[in-house]
TIMI-2910 file (N, C-alpha, C, CB; in pm, 1 decimal, decimal comma, always signed):
<rs>
+----------+----------+----------+----------+----------+----------+----------+----------+----------+----------+----------+----------+------+
!      n_x !      n_y !      n_z !     ca_x !     ca_y !     ca_z !      c_x !      c_y !      c_z !     cb_x !     cb_y !     cb_z ! resn !
+----------+----------+----------+----------+----------+----------+----------+----------+----------+----------+----------+----------+------+
!   -347,3 !  +1764,2 !  +2151,6 !   -296,0 !  +1889,0 !  +2150,9 !   -229,7 !  +1949,4 !  +2053,4 !   -232,1 !  +1898,3 !  +2233,2 !  Met !
!   -260,1 !  +2084,4 !  +2030,4 !   -191,3 !  +2136,3 !  +1920,5 !    -96,0 !  +2233,0 !  +1959,7 !   -277,6 !  +2190,4 !  +1826,9 !  Met !
!    +17,4 !  +2277,3 !  +1859,0 !   +101,0 !  +2363,8 !  +1840,6 !    +53,1 !  +2504,8 !  +1850,4 !   +154,4 !  +2336,2 !  +1732,1 !  Asp !
!    +50,2 !  +2616,4 !  +1901,9 !    -26,1 !  +2713,9 !  +1903,6 !    +33,7 !  +2773,1 !  +1764,8 !    -22,3 !  +2798,4 !  +2040,0 !  Glu !
!   +166,9 !  +2799,4 !  +1722,1 !   +207,2 !  +2844,9 !  +1614,6 !   +208,5 !  +2789,9 !  +1477,7 !   +300,3 !  +2869,2 !  +1640,9 !  Glu !
!   +233,9 !  +2660,1 !  +1476,2 !   +208,2 !  +2575,7 !  +1344,3 !    +98,2 !  +2510,4 !  +1326,7 !   +294,6 !  +2481,2 !  +1323,1 !  Thr !
!    -18,3 !  +2499,0 !  +1443,9 !   -100,0 !  +2438,9 !  +1438,7 !   -101,9 !  +2274,1 !  +1405,5 !   -152,0 !  +2509,6 !  +1375,8 !  Gly !
!    +22,7 !  +2229,0 !  +1406,5 !    +45,9 !  +2104,4 !  +1385,8 !     -7,6 !  +2015,0 !  +1526,2 !   +200,9 !  +2094,5 !  +1349,0 !  Ala !
!    -34,9 !  +1896,2 !  +1488,4 !    -97,3 !  +1829,8 !  +1622,7 !    +11,0 !  +1756,1 !  +1668,7 !   -231,2 !  +1730,4 !  +1605,4 !  Gly !
!    +58,6 !  +1716,4 !  +1800,6 !   +136,5 !  +1649,9 !  +1853,0 !    +89,3 !  +1497,5 !  +1866,3 !   +164,9 !  +1714,9 !  +1963,0 !  Phe !
!     -7,9 !  +1515,6 !  +1884,3 !    -74,2 !  +1336,5 !  +1882,6 !    -73,6 !  +1270,8 !  +1765,1 !   -234,1 !  +1315,7 !  +1919,1 !  Asp !
!    -29,2 !  +1312,8 !  +1644,7 !     -8,5 !  +1240,3 !  +1531,7 !   +151,9 !  +1157,1 !  +1496,4 !    -43,6 !  +1345,5 !  +1428,9 !  Glu !
!   +136,5 !  +1031,2 !  +1452,6 !   +277,6 !   +982,4 !  +1438,0 !   +362,1 !  +1092,3 !  +1355,8 !   +279,5 !   +834,8 !  +1359,9 !  Pro !
!   +490,4 !  +1118,2 !  +1415,5 !   +575,9 !  +1188,4 !  +1331,6 !   +544,7 !  +1319,3 !  +1279,7 !   +598,5 !  +1116,5 !  +1234,2 !  Leu !
!   +449,4 !  +1337,5 !  +1357,2 !   +406,6 !  +1514,8 !  +1341,2 !   +323,9 !  +1522,3 !  +1221,4 !   +550,0 !  +1633,5 !  +1313,4 !  Gly !
!   +304,2 !  +1415,6 !  +1116,9 !   +218,5 !  +1443,6 !   +993,0 !    +67,3 !  +1458,2 !   +997,8 !   +240,1 !  +1340,1 !   +902,8 !  Leu !
!    -21,7 !  +1501,5 !   +892,5 !   -142,5 !  +1520,2 !   +923,6 !   -190,1 !  +1375,3 !   +956,3 !   -215,2 !  +1594,8 !   +816,5 !  Pro !
!   -325,2 !  +1348,6 !  +1004,6 !   -382,6 !  +1219,3 !  +1000,6 !   -390,7 !  +1148,9 !   +859,1 !   -515,7 !  +1231,1 !  +1057,3 !  Lys !
!   -350,1 !  +1039,9 !   +873,7 !   -341,0 !   +958,4 !   +743,4 !   -230,1 !   +946,2 !   +662,4 !   -425,0 !   +998,5 !   +661,2 !  Gly !
!   -143,5 !  +1044,2 !   +705,8 !     +3,7 !  +1054,0 !   +622,8 !    +71,8 !   +897,5 !   +635,3 !   +125,3 !  +1187,8 !   +706,9 !  Ser !
!    +96,7 !   +852,4 !   +770,5 !   +187,3 !   +721,6 !   +768,3 !    +74,2 !   +604,1 !   +710,6 !   +257,5 !   +678,8 !   +946,5 !  Val !
!     -5,1 !   +610,9 !   +705,6 !    -77,2 !   +512,8 !   +654,8 !    -84,9 !   +504,9 !   +497,7 !   -201,4 !   +525,1 !   +711,9 !  Arg !
!    -61,4 !   +616,6 !   +458,4 !    -60,0 !   +649,8 !   +289,7 !    +81,7 !   +616,1 !   +259,2 !    -96,8 !   +825,9 !   +238,0 !  Ser !
!   +182,6 !   +665,7 !   +354,3 !   +333,8 !   +603,0 !   +294,7 !   +349,1 !   +482,8 !   +303,9 !   +456,6 !   +645,8 !   +356,1 !  Leu !
!   +310,3 !   +398,7 !   +388,8 !   +308,1 !   +262,8 !   +442,6 !   +262,9 !   +173,4 !   +315,7 !   +202,8 !   +249,7 !   +576,4 !  Leu !
!   +133,4 !   +245,3 !   +227,1 !    +49,4 !   +188,0 !   +138,7 !   +127,5 !   +190,5 !    +34,2 !    -76,8 !   +245,4 !   +120,2 !  Ser !
!   +195,7 !   +314,3 !    +19,2 !   +258,5 !   +331,4 !   -105,6 !   +393,0 !   +255,3 !   -125,6 !   +278,8 !   +472,8 !   -124,3 !  Leu !
!   +450,6 !   +240,7 !    +21,8 !   +599,7 !   +183,6 !     +3,6 !   +558,9 !    +19,3 !    +13,8 !   +727,3 !   +244,6 !   +144,1 !  Gly !
!   +440,7 !    -19,5 !    +28,9 !   +407,8 !   -167,9 !    +12,9 !   +412,7 !   -183,9 !   -124,0 !   +269,7 !   -216,8 !    +70,6 !  Val !
!   +334,4 !   -111,6 !   -194,6 !   +295,0 !    -72,1 !   -337,1 !   +416,0 !   -105,8 !   -427,9 !   +256,2 !    +89,8 !   -348,9 !  Met !
!   +503,3 !    -11,9 !   -394,4 !   +594,6 !     -7,3 !   -498,5 !   +708,6 !   -118,9 !   -440,3 !   +651,0 !   +155,9 !   -526,8 !  Leu !
!   +695,1 !   -166,5 !   -328,9 !   +801,9 !   -309,9 !   -326,0 !   +727,0 !   -428,8 !   -403,5 !   +836,3 !   -374,0 !   -146,0 !  Gly !
!   +628,4 !   -455,6 !   -405,1 !   +542,8 !   -543,0 !   -486,9 !   +549,5 !   -518,5 !   -635,7 !   +403,3 !   -528,5 !   -444,1 !  Ala !
!   +557,8 !   -415,0 !   -670,3 !   +603,9 !   -346,4 !   -797,9 !   +739,0 !   -408,6 !   -845,0 !   +622,1 !   -186,0 !   -774,3 !  Leu !
!   +784,7 !   -367,8 !   -777,0 !   +962,7 !   -367,9 !   -806,3 !  +1000,7 !   -544,0 !   -822,8 !  +1073,4 !   -283,4 !   -631,4 !  Ala !
!   +941,7 !   -583,9 !   -705,8 !   +944,8 !   -759,3 !   -715,5 !   +880,9 !   -810,9 !   -805,8 !   +891,7 !   -836,2 !   -605,9 !  Ile !
!   +770,0 !   -781,4 !   -878,7 !   +697,8 !   -828,1 !   -970,2 !   +769,1 !   -818,5 !  -1131,8 !   +569,1 !   -753,7 !   -950,1 !  Ala !
!   +815,8 !   -647,0 !  -1129,4 !   +895,5 !   -652,3 !  -1263,6 !  +1025,9 !   -725,2 !  -1275,9 !   +926,9 !   -519,8 !  -1303,3 !  Leu !
!  +1073,8 !   -746,8 !  -1116,7 !  +1196,7 !   -820,0 !  -1142,9 !  +1162,2 !   -955,4 !  -1226,2 !  +1270,4 !   -853,3 !  -1000,9 !  Tyr !
!  +1068,5 !  -1029,8 !  -1131,3 !  +1010,6 !  -1186,5 !  -1173,4 !   +988,7 !  -1183,4 !  -1320,1 !   +854,8 !  -1233,1 !  -1096,8 !  Leu !
!   +933,8 !  -1065,8 !  -1347,4 !   +903,1 !  -1077,4 !  -1513,1 !  +1019,0 !  -1063,5 !  -1596,1 !   +804,0 !   -964,8 !  -1567,6 !  Leu !
!  +1105,8 !   -949,7 !  -1571,0 !  +1220,9 !   -970,9 !  -1658,1 !  +1345,2 !  -1080,3 !  -1652,6 !  +1275,3 !   -856,9 !  -1652,6 !  Ala !
!  +1325,8 !  -1148,1 !  -1501,2 !  +1394,7 !  -1296,8 !  -1464,3 !  +1364,6 !  -1390,4 !  -1574,0 !  +1335,0 !  -1368,3 !  -1320,4 !  Ala !
!  +1250,1 !  -1411,8 !  -1570,6 !  +1188,5 !  -1518,3 !  -1630,7 !  +1027,2 !  -1547,0 !  -1652,5 !  +1237,3 !  -1611,9 !  -1563,3 !  Asp !
!   +967,4 !  -1488,5 !  -1786,6 !   +821,5 !  -1489,8 !  -1768,3 !   +724,8 !  -1573,9 !  -1781,8 !   +781,9 !  -1423,4 !  -1821,4 !  Thr !
!   +799,4 !  -1677,7 !  -1820,8 !   +715,3 !  -1817,4 !  -1833,5 !   +702,7 !  -1915,9 !  -1733,9 !   +762,6 !  -1893,2 !  -1932,6 !  Gly !
!   +818,3 !  -1854,4 !  -1607,4 !   +810,0 !  -1957,7 !  -1462,4 !   +701,9 !  -1986,0 !  -1381,3 !   +888,7 !  -1913,7 !  -1360,1 !  Ser !
!   +669,7 !  -2091,6 !  -1345,9 !   +563,4 !  -2116,1 !  -1225,6 !   +549,8 !  -2004,9 !  -1115,5 !   +603,9 !  -2248,9 !  -1146,1 !  Asp !
!   +671,4 !  -1989,5 !  -1091,5 !   +695,0 !  -1903,1 !   -949,0 !   +644,6 !  -1757,1 !   -971,3 !   +868,0 !  -1894,2 !   -901,4 !  Leu !
!   +676,3 !  -1704,6 !  -1112,7 !   +612,8 !  -1587,6 !  -1154,3 !   +478,6 !  -1571,7 !  -1172,9 !   +658,0 !  -1555,5 !  -1253,5 !  Thr !
!   +407,2 !  -1686,1 !  -1241,9 !   +280,6 !  -1710,1 !  -1230,3 !   +213,6 !  -1688,8 !  -1094,8 !   +265,3 !  -1830,7 !  -1271,8 !  Lys !
!   +260,9 !  -1768,0 !  -1025,2 !   +185,5 !  -1746,4 !   -889,4 !   +215,4 !  -1662,3 !   -823,1 !   +184,6 !  -1832,4 !   -807,3 !  Val !
!   +322,2 !  -1575,2 !   -784,0 !   +334,9 !  -1476,8 !   -709,6 !   +269,6 !  -1379,0 !   -794,2 !   +468,4 !  -1451,7 !   -666,3 !  Val !
!   +263,9 !  -1338,0 !   -904,0 !   +171,3 !  -1211,4 !   -956,9 !    +30,0 !  -1245,9 !   -965,6 !   +212,2 !  -1159,7 !  -1105,0 !  Ile !
!     +6,7 !  -1350,2 !   -970,6 !   -114,9 !  -1394,3 !   -962,8 !   -209,3 !  -1381,6 !   -809,3 !    -92,8 !  -1530,7 !  -1008,1 !  Gly !
!   -110,1 !  -1405,6 !   -718,9 !   -143,8 !  -1432,1 !   -558,4 !   -162,2 !  -1220,8 !   -515,4 !    +51,1 !  -1552,8 !   -446,3 !  Gly !
!    -63,0 !  -1175,4 !   -594,2 !    -71,5 !  -1015,5 !   -573,3 !   -193,7 !   -936,9 !   -615,2 !    +38,4 !   -950,2 !   -648,7 !  Trp !
!   -252,6 !  -1006,2 !   -720,0 !   -363,1 !   -943,0 !   -822,3 !   -475,8 !   -968,9 !   -703,7 !   -393,3 !  -1036,7 !  -1002,8 !  Ile !
!   -500,0 !  -1093,6 !   -685,6 !   -594,7 !  -1177,5 !   -583,0 !   -630,6 !  -1050,5 !   -487,8 !   -506,6 !  -1324,8 !   -488,5 !  Ala !
!   -493,8 !  -1010,8 !   -403,6 !   -462,8 !   -971,5 !   -294,4 !   -522,6 !   -830,4 !   -316,7 !   -318,0 !   -991,3 !   -259,6 !  Ala !
!   -467,4 !   -760,4 !   -390,5 !   -527,6 !   -643,2 !   -402,1 !   -652,4 !   -628,1 !   -482,1 !   -440,7 !   -565,2 !   -445,4 !  Leu !
!   -718,7 !   -725,9 !   -551,8 !   -885,0 !   -714,8 !   -564,7 !   -965,8 !   -728,6 !   -437,3 !   -943,0 !   -830,6 !   -659,4 !  Gly !
!   -909,0 !   -813,5 !   -368,4 !  -1004,3 !   -845,0 !   -192,2 !   -940,7 !   -687,8 !   -151,9 !   -924,0 !  -1035,6 !    -38,5 !  Asn !
!   -846,7 !   -615,9 !   -139,5 !   -850,1 !   -491,8 !    -70,6 !   -915,1 !   -400,4 !   -124,7 !   -741,3 !   -443,7 !    -47,4 !  Val !
!   -910,6 !   -398,1 !   -266,5 !  -1006,7 !   -276,1 !   -305,1 !  -1166,9 !   -333,3 !   -306,2 !   -961,0 !   -211,2 !   -472,2 !  Ile !
!  -1191,0 !   -408,7 !   -277,8 !  -1340,2 !   -445,8 !   -290,7 !  -1392,6 !   -455,1 !   -145,4 !  -1364,5 !   -592,2 !   -373,3 !  Gly !
!  -1281,3 !   -481,1 !    -20,0 !  -1315,6 !   -448,3 !    +85,4 !  -1332,9 !   -309,3 !   +113,7 !  -1245,7 !   -500,0 !   +154,5 !  Phe !
!  -1237,1 !   -217,2 !    +66,8 !  -1235,1 !   -117,6 !    +96,0 !  -1355,0 !    -15,4 !    +48,0 !  -1123,8 !    -96,4 !    +67,8 !  Tyr !
!  -1421,3 !    -25,9 !    -93,9 !  -1516,9 !    +18,8 !   -141,9 !  -1660,0 !    -71,4 !   -102,7 !  -1478,8 !    +31,1 !   -277,9 !  Phe !
!  -1640,1 !   -163,3 !    -35,6 !  -1783,9 !   -220,0 !    +54,5 !  -1800,4 !   -158,1 !   +158,6 !  -1789,8 !   -364,1 !   +106,7 !  Gly !
!  -1692,9 !   -139,5 !   +242,6 !  -1714,9 !    -71,1 !   +368,3 !  -1741,2 !    +60,3 !   +333,3 !  -1602,9 !    -79,6 !   +465,0 !  Val !
!  -1695,4 !   +137,2 !   +274,2 !  -1730,9 !   +284,5 !   +234,9 !  -1868,5 !   +276,7 !   +183,6 !  -1630,8 !   +351,5 !   +120,6 !  Arg !
!  -1947,0 !   +218,5 !   +114,4 !  -2069,6 !   +215,6 !    +68,2 !  -2166,7 !   +239,8 !   +182,6 !  -2091,3 !    +93,1 !     -0,9 !  Ser !
!  -2158,1 !   +193,7 !   +286,1 !  -2241,2 !   +171,7 !   +435,3 !  -2291,0 !   +298,2 !   +447,5 !  -2150,0 !   +128,3 !   +581,1 !  Arg !
+----------+----------+----------+----------+----------+----------+----------+----------+----------+----------+----------+----------+------+
</rs>
């Protein structure tokens, strides 16, 4: 359903354009991961926990990017 005056859709979450909520959630997750990574690096760069956590995030991000572009290429 559309608002006649503004043209905004009532069916979209929070009344935002399609994909906006997904984008905001993705941005929030990435900023949170960056904040934690920076904290771990500032606290102790040589700890095993820092290496495991940051390595896992890099691997997960690589999987997400690969899946995104792999699906879009079809």
